[in-house]
N, C-alpha and C positions, 0 to 999 in steps of 0.2 A: 567468547566471540560477541564483539561489539558493531552493531550495525553503523555503518558510515551515515551520517545525515550531511544535510546542507541546505541553506535558506535560498530560495529563490524568490522572485516577484517583490523585491525590495523588504525581504524578510517575513511577507505574508503567508508562504506556503514553505511546508518542510517536506524536502526529499530523503527518502529513507532507501538506500542502495540494499535491496536483497539480495544474498548471497547466492552462490551456485545451487546449492541445496537448502529449502525449508521444510524442515522436518521437526517431529518431536522434539530432537536434543536441543533445539535452539528457539522454537516458537514461542515458548514461555518467556524467552528475553524479548523477542518481537514484542508480546503485550505487555511487559513491563514498560517498554520504552515508549510505546503509545500512549500508556497510562501517564506517564512522565509527563509527555508532551501534551496532553489534555489538561494537566493540573497548571499547566505554564502559557495556558490558554492559546495552543497549536491547536486550529481546529480544520485548517486545510493542509492535507496530508496527500503526498504523491510515493507509491511504492515503485521504483525502479525496479521493474522485473529483465532488465536487458541480459544478465549474467545468469539469470535463475535458469537452470534445466530441469530440475526435480522438485515437486512440491507432494507432500503427503497433507492427509486429513487434517492433522494439526495443524500444517502450515496455512491451509486453507481458513481453518478457524481464527488464528490468529490475525489474518488478514480481515476477515468480516467482524470480530470481536469488538470493534469500537466505533462502526457504521454508525449505529442509531446515536451514539454519544456526541461524534462531529455533527450530525445532520443536526441535532436539536440545537446545537449553537451556532447554526449557520454555515457551517463547514463541510467536509466529506471527506472520502478516502477515493482517490483515483489509482488506477493501474498504468503503468507506462511500459511500453517496448517490451511486452512479452513474447518468449518464443513460441513456434507453434504447439509444441507438446504443451507448453501451459495455457495457450487458447484453447486447444481441446479438452484440458482438464476444466477448465472455468465453463465452457459450455456444457460439458457433461453434466456437472454440479449446479446448473443454473446459476452461477454466481455472475456470469457474464449481463443477467438481467438486472442483477441489484446493483452492481458496481459499473461505472463509466471506464471503459477500457481505451486507451491511445497507444498511437505507434510509437511517440516520442516522449520524452520527459517534458520539453517543452510546451508540445500539444496539451499534455494534461495540467500544467502549471497555468498556461494561458485560459485553460475551461474555467478555472475559478472567476474570471473577469466577465464571463458571458452572463 
């Protein structure tokens, strides 16, 4: 499975479209993609969770795996448009206290300008 990505904000922010299920089977691929983005000096990343209905612990791990690396380069990882089941999971695991969450992809992308 390839994760669709697109550039926003004049190419300064990479948006990754996360699929319906982010589980062990594909979380390694997401980690690999994020590693490649960092190697290309893309440090501002938005994960579009609009379509995501289910995420397991390895999916959560993939999301938070590169936070320190992006922040050390002046960037960050932001989450956009999560459904309520994903919001509940992020709150239960306290990831909502580590990662900024936005209602829309646009809001998440624009938040890098603040």
